[in-house]
C-alpha positions in Angstrom: -30.3 9.1 -2.0 -30.8 7.4 1.4 -29.3 4.2 0.0 -26.3 6.1 -1.5 -25.6 7.8 1.9 -25.8 4.6 3.8 -23.5 2.8 1.4 -20.9 5.6 1.6 -21.3 6.1 5.4 -17.6 5.3 6.2 -16.4 7.9 3.7 -18.9 10.5 4.9 -17.7 9.9 8.5 -14.1 10.5 7.4 -15.0 13.6 5.4 -17.0 15.2 8.2 -14.4 14.3 10.8 -11.7 15.8 8.6 -13.6 19.2 8.5 -14.4 19.1 12.2 -10.8 18.3 13.2 -9.5 21.0 10.9 -11.7 23.6 12.7 -10.6 22.1 16.1 -7.0 22.6 15.2 -7.5 26.1 14.0 -9.5 27.4 16.9 -8.1 25.4 19.9 -5.4 27.4 21.7 -2.1 25.8 22.3 -0.6 22.7 20.6 -3.5 20.4 19.6 -1.4 18.0 17.5 -1.6 15.0 19.8 -5.3 15.4 20.5 -6.1 15.7 16.8 -3.8 12.7 16.0 -5.6 10.4 18.5 -9.0 11.6 17.2 -7.9 10.7 13.7 -6.9 7.2 14.9 -10.3 6.9 16.5 -12.0 8.0 13.3 -10.0 5.4 11.3 -11.1 2.7 13.8 -14.7 3.8 13.7 -14.7 3.8 9.9 -13.2 0.3 9.9 -15.9 -0.9 12.3 -18.6 0.6 10.0 -17.1 -1.2 7.0 -16.6 -4.5 9.0 -20.1 -4.7 10.5 -21.9 -4.0 7.3 -20.6 -6.8 4.9 -24.1 -7.2 3.3 -24.4 -3.5 2.5 -23.6 -3.9 -1.2 -24.7 -2.0 -4.2 -24.2 1.1 -6.4 -24.5 4.7 -5.1 -24.5 8.2 -6.6 -25.7 7.2 -10.0 -23.3 4.3 -10.4 -20.1 6.3 -9.6 -19.6 4.4 -6.3 -19.8 0.7 -5.5 -19.7 -1.1 -2.2 -19.1 -4.9 -2.1 -17.0 -7.5 -0.1 -13.9 -6.6 -2.2 -14.1 -2.9 -1.3 -14.8 -3.8 2.3 -11.7 -6.1 2.7 -9.4 -3.5 1.1 -10.9 -0.6 3.0 -10.5 -2.3 6.4 -6.9 -3.0 5.5 -6.2 0.6 4.4 -7.8 2.0 7.6 -5.9 -0.2 9.9 -2.6 0.6 8.1 -3.3 4.3 8.3 -4.2 4.1 12.0 -0.9 2.2 12.7 1.1 4.7 10.7 -0.6 7.6 12.6 0.2 6.0 16.0 3.8 5.4 15.0 4.3 9.0 13.9 3.4 10.7 17.2 6.8 10.6 19.0 8.7 11.5 15.8 6.7 14.6 14.8 7.0 16.0 18.4 10.8 15.4 18.5 11.4 16.7 15.0 9.4 20.0 15.3 6.7 18.7 13.0 4.0 18.8 15.6 1.3 20.7 13.6 -2.3 19.6 13.6 -2.4 19.7 9.8 -0.3 16.6 9.6 -2.9 14.1 11.0 -5.6 15.9 9.1 -3.7 15.5 5.8 -3.3 11.8 6.5 -7.1 11.6 7.1 -8.0 13.3 3.8 -5.4 11.1 2.0 -7.1 8.0 3.5 -10.5 9.4 2.4 -9.1 9.5 -1.2 -8.0 5.9 -0.9 -11.5 4.8 0.2 -13.0 6.6 -2.7 -10.5 5.0 -5.1 -11.3 1.5 -3.8 -15.1 2.0 -4.4 -14.7 3.8 -7.7 -17.1 2.4 -10.4 -16.3 5.0 -13.0 -13.2 6.5 -14.5 -14.2 9.9 -13.3 -14.7 8.9 -9.6 -11.5 6.9 -9.9 -9.5 10.0 -10.8 -11.1 12.2 -8.2 -10.3 9.6 -5.4 -6.8 9.2 -6.8 -6.1 12.9 -6.8 -7.5 13.5 -3.3 -5.1 10.9 -2.1 -2.1 12.2 -4.0 -2.5 15.9 -3.3 -2.4 15.2 0.5 0.6 12.9 0.0 2.6 15.5 -1.9 2.2 17.9 1.0 3.2 15.4 3.8 6.2 14.2 1.8 7.6 17.8 2.0 6.2 18.5 5.5 9.7 19.2 6.9 10.1 22.5 5.1 13.4 23.3 6.8 15.2 20.2 5.3 16.3 20.0 1.7 15.7 16.2 1.5 12.1 16.5 2.5 11.4 19.4 0.1 13.2 17.5 -2.7 11.2 14.4 -2.0 7.9 16.3 -2.1 8.8 18.1 -5.4 9.9 14.9 -7.1 6.8 13.1 -6.0 4.6 16.0 -7.2 6.2 16.3 -10.6 6.3 12.6 -11.4 2.8 12.2 -9.9 1.5 14.9 -12.3 3.1 13.0 -15.2 1.4 9.8 -14.1 -2.0 11.5 -13.7 -1.6 12.9 -17.2 -1.0 9.4 -18.6 -4.0 8.0 -16.7 -6.2 10.8 -17.9 -5.0 10.3 -21.5 -5.8 6.6 -21.2 -9.2 7.4 -19.7 -10.0 9.8 -22.6 -9.1 7.1 -25.2 -11.3 4.6 -23.4 -14.2 7.0 -23.3 -13.7 7.8 -26.9 -13.8 4.2 -28.1 -16.2 2.8 -25.5 -18.6 5.8 -25.4 -18.9 5.6 -21.6 -16.7 6.1 -18.5 -18.8 3.7 -16.3 -17.1 0.4 -15.4 -20.4 -1.5 -15.9 -20.9 0.1 -19.4 -17.3 -0.8 -20.5 -17.8 -4.4 -19.2 -21.1 -4.7 -21.1 -19.5 -3.3 -24.3 -16.7 -5.9 -24.1 -19.1 -8.7 -23.4 -21.1 -7.7 -26.5 -18.0 -8.3 -28.8 -18.7 -12.0 -28.6 -15.0 -13.0 -28.9 -14.0 -10.5 -31.5 -10.9 -8.3 -30.7 -11.6 -4.9 -29.1 -10.6 -1.9 -31.1 -6.9 -0.8 -31.1 -7.8 2.5 -29.5 -9.4 0.8 -26.5 -6.3 -1.3 -26.0 -4.0 1.7 -26.2 -6.2 3.5 -23.7 -5.9 0.5 -21.3 -2.1 0.5 -21.7 -2.0 4.2 -20.6 -4.4 3.5 -17.8 -2.2 0.7 -16.5 0.9 2.9 -16.8 -0.8 5.5 -14.6 -1.8 2.9 -12.0 1.6 1.3 -12.1 3.2 4.6 -11.0 0.9 4.7 -8.0 2.0 1.2 -6.9 5.7 2.0 -7.8 6.0 -0.9 -10.2 8.8 -1.1 -12.8 9.3 0.8 -15.1 7.3 3.5 -13.2 9.2 3.2 -10.0 11.8 6.0 -10.4 10.3 8.2 -7.6 10.2 5.6 -4.9 13.8 5.4 -3.5 14.3 9.2 -3.4 10.8 9.9 -1.9 11.2 7.1 0.7 14.6 8.3 1.7 13.8 12.0 1.7 10.4 12.0 3.3 10.0 12.1 7.1 10.3 8.5 8.4 6.6 8.2 9.6 5.5 9.5 6.2 7.6 6.9 4.5 6.0 4.3 6.7 2.5 5.6 5.6 3.6 5.5 2.0 4.8 1.9 2.4 1.4 0.7 3.8 -1.9 2.4 3.2 -1.5 4.0 -0.3 0.2 0.8 -1.6 -2.7 -1.4 -0.5 -5.3 1.1 -1.9 -3.5 1.3 -5.3 -3.2 -2.4 -5.6 -6.9 -2.8 -4.7 -7.8 -0.2 -7.4 -5.6 -2.1 -9.9 -7.6 -5.2 -9.3 -10.9 -3.5 -9.5 -10.1 -1.7 -12.8 -8.6 -4.7 -14.6 -11.0 -7.4 -13.4 -14.2 -5.3 -13.4 -14.6 -3.3 -16.6 -11.7 -5.0 -18.5 -12.4 -8.6 -17.4 -13.2 -9.4 -21.0 -9.7 -8.3 -22.1 -7.7 -10.6 -19.8 -5.6 -11.8 -22.7 -4.6 -8.3 -23.5 -3.7 -7.0 -20.1 -2.4 -10.3 -18.7 0.8 -9.9 -20.8 1.4 -6.3 -19.6 0.8 -7.1 -15.9 3.0 -10.2 -16.1 5.8 -8.2 -17.5 5.4 -5.5 -14.8 5.3 -8.1 -12.1 8.4 -9.9 -13.4 10.4 -6.6 -13.9 9.4 -5.3 -10.4 10.5 -8.6 -8.7 13.8 -8.7 -10.6 14.7 -5.0 -10.3 13.7 -4.8 -6.6 15.8 -7.9 -5.8 18.9 -6.7 -7.6 18.9 -3.0 -6.9 18.6 -3.3 -3.1 21.8 -5.3 -2.8 24.2 -2.3 -2.6 22.0 -0.1 -0.5 23.3 1.2 2.8 20.4 3.4 3.8 17.6 1.2 5.3 14.8 3.5 4.0 16.1 3.2 0.5 16.4 -0.6 1.0 12.8 -0.7 2.1 11.9 1.3 -1.1 13.4 -1.3 -3.3 11.9 -4.0 -1.2 8.5 -2.4 -1.7 9.0 -2.4 -5.5 9.8 -6.2 -5.4 6.8 -6.9 -3.1 4.5 -5.1 -5.5 5.8 -7.4 -8.1 4.9 -10.5 -6.0 1.4 -9.1 -5.4 0.9 -8.4 -9.2 1.7 -12.1 -9.9 -1.6 -12.9 -8.3 -3.4 -10.3 -10.4 -1.6 -11.5 -13.6 -3.2 -14.9 -13.1 -6.6 -13.2 -13.9 -8.5 -15.6 -11.7 -10.4 -15.3 -8.4 -7.7 -17.4 -6.8 -5.1 -15.0 -8.0 -6.9 -11.9 -6.6 -7.4 -13.7 -3.3 -3.7 -14.4 -3.1 -2.9 -10.8 -4.0 -5.1 -9.6 -1.1 -3.6 -12.0 1.4 -0.1 -10.9 0.3 -0.9 -7.3 0.7 -2.4 -7.8 4.2 0.7 -9.6 5.4 2.9 -7.1 3.7 1.3 -4.3 5.7 1.9 -6.1 9.0 5.6 -6.8 8.0 6.1 -3.1 7.1 4.4 -1.8 10.2 6.8 -3.8 12.4 9.9 -3.0 10.3 9.2 0.8 10.4 8.5 0.6 14.1 12.1 -0.5 14.4 13.4 2.1 12.0 11.6 4.9 13.9 13.3 3.6 17.1 16.8 4.0 15.5 17.9 7.0 17.5 21.4 7.8 18.9 21.8 10.7 21.2 18.4 12.1 20.3 18.9 12.1 16.5 17.6 9.7 13.9 20.0 7.3 12.1 19.2 5.4 9.0 22.3 3.4 8.1 22.2 -0.4 8.0 25.5 -0.4 9.7 23.9 1.4 12.7 22.1 -1.9 13.4 25.5 -3.5 14.2 25.4 -5.6 17.4 21.7 -4.9 18.0 21.3 -8.5 19.0 23.5 -7.8 22.0 22.4 -4.3 22.9 18.6 -4.6 22.2 17.8 -8.4 21.9 14.0 -8.1 21.7 14.1 -5.4 19.0 16.7 -7.4 17.0 14.6 -10.6 17.3 11.5 -8.8 16.1 13.3 -7.2 13.1 14.8 -10.7 12.3 11.3 -12.1 12.2 10.2 -9.4 9.7 13.3 -9.9 7.5 12.9 -13.6 7.4 9.3 -13.2 6.6 10.0 -10.7 3.8 12.5 -13.1 2.4 9.8 -15.8 2.3 11.3 -18.2 4.9 8.7 -20.8 6.3 6.8 -21.0 8.5 6.6 -17.2 8.8 3.6 -15.4 7.2 5.6 -14.0 4.2 6.2 -17.5 3.0 2.5 -18.2 2.8 1.9 -14.9 1.0 4.3 -15.9 -1.8 2.9 -19.4 -1.8 -0.6 -18.2 -2.6 0.3 -15.9 -5.4 2.8 -18.4 -7.0 0.2 -21.2 -6.8 -2.4 -19.0 -8.5 0.1 -18.2 -11.3 0.9 -21.9 -11.8 -2.8 -22.8 -11.9 -3.4 -20.1 -14.5 -0.6 -21.6 -16.7 1.9 -18.8 -15.9 4.7 -21.3 -15.0 7.5 -19.0 -16.2 6.3 -16.1 -14.0 6.1 -18.3 -10.9 9.6 -19.7 -11.5 11.1 -16.3 -12.1 9.3 -15.1 -9.0 10.9 -17.8 -6.9 14.4 -17.0 -8.3 13.9 -13.3 -7.6 12.9 -14.2 -4.1 16.1 -16.1 -3.6 18.2 -13.2 -4.8 16.2 -10.8 -2.7 16.8 -12.9 0.4 20.4 -11.7 0.3 19.8 -8.2 1.5 17.3 -9.3 4.2 19.7 -11.8 5.6 22.5 -9.2 5.4 20.5 -7.1 8.0 20.3 -10.1 10.3 24.0 -10.7 9.9 24.8 -7.1 10.8 22.6 -7.3 13.9 24.0 -10.6 15.2 27.5 -11.0 13.9 29.0 -7.5 13.7 30.6 -5.8 16.6 28.2 -3.6 18.6 28.3 0.1 17.9 26.7 2.9 19.9 23.4 1.6 21.2 20.0 3.2 20.4 18.4 5.5 22.9 16.1 3.9 25.5 13.4 3.4 26.2 11.4 2.6 23.0 8.2 4.6 22.9 5.2 2.6 24.0 3.3 3.2 20.7 6.2 1.8 18.7 6.7 -1.1 21.1 3.0 -2.0 20.9 2.9 -2.1 17.1 6.2 -4.0 17.0 5.0 -6.6 19.4 1.6 -7.1 17.7 3.2 -7.3 14.2 5.8 -9.8 15.3 3.2 -12.1 16.9 1.0 -12.0 13.8 3.9 -12.8 11.5 5.3 -15.5 13.8 2.0 -17.3 14.5 0.0 -16.7 11.3 0.3 -20.3 10.2 -1.7 -21.4 13.3 -4.9 -19.5 12.5 -4.8 -18.2 8.9 -8.4 -19.2 8.1 -10.2 -15.9 8.9 -7.9 -14.0 6.5 -8.2 -16.6 3.8 -12.0 -16.7 4.0 -12.2 -12.9 3.8 -9.9 -12.7 0.8 -11.7 -15.5 -1.0 -15.1 -13.7 -0.4 -13.6 -10.4 -1.6 -12.2 -12.0 -4.8 -15.5 -13.8 -5.5 -17.4 -10.5 -5.2 -15.1 -8.9 -7.7 -15.5 -11.6 -10.3 -19.2 -12.4 -9.8 -20.5 -9.0 -8.8 
């Protein structure tokens, strides 16, 4: 038990802090939102430090339901930093928009706890528990602005479609249990290894297909993406920023653990499915965003495309591919943090605006903000020498080395098409006539995250080694235990 508690210490810290902060918010007189929010950020950073300083603390806990290794550590640190950034960016917004309730940061904390449990899941049951803990909190924050129809609609759509995806995931899990006789990842891997090259049963393959479908919904991959544009547009903007960063990374991390861990012996079966999902996501995300005029909807389609690029690395089915996937997601979080910092600063006369045309002339009225957003757009488009280029380079190289030439070629073509709508934003900022300028000054929390993100994306090519080494170590832990 002592070993289990020590391996799960970051999760225990989050759970205990969540309960304490919930009580603090209930019993403290007056508005405690900002205090609770900053304490949540501090807890996220503390948990990230606990994960970071204990890279050798590996092993199984709680009867094999929970696993800690370098892969879990890498993804957890990324999720915690993304959640902390989203929490910091939300402070000014929730106070201005009458959303300043202490429950908001506490819900984000419990959602992040669910993500941590997902990442370390070593059993289909613990996987589902973590996934639902994350999702239940997200359903609530999506509809947190109860006085607006858009937010309520976003929460309802997310809830209904999320329940559908959970049903598919559970059905797949039940089939896998029925044909494998166990829900433990290690037991499933042992079973497949014992087949000695013979094909697994059809029921196991069908169960895996349903499991992948449930996970594909969580990462908003085509054809399970239908909730993403409406939920991104309708949710409060800081909630959209949170959706775009932390849950996305956690779900991609879970995707990698499930397919490479227990089903590593069925690469030939799931590689075809993941390759199709990756290609469809890249192509759909590139084409569907072209006609968008709302920047939050555009970022929704952008996220669908970017999930496709990350899944190219997973489709390779190699340690190099998983490493490329992790690097891509780390850079994607930074690009999204900076982009949503700009979107949260889009205010005119005290009200939020979301139209792409509202950015017209930003290069003249707010040159530093425009320059930062241009960096993120060029990076998302994959223009060298910005970080986004290297992210795509690593996943495409892994696909080529795995023999998936067609997927790499189609990915490059989708990236070229997708560059159109990123470059369109830059054109609007620098070449269209200035409209009414945004309110000044930019909140210091947003300015800080914007500056840090822009510097990382701009200068990543100078010192990328630490991220590459960490991703390689994480991928090796996943493949070699």
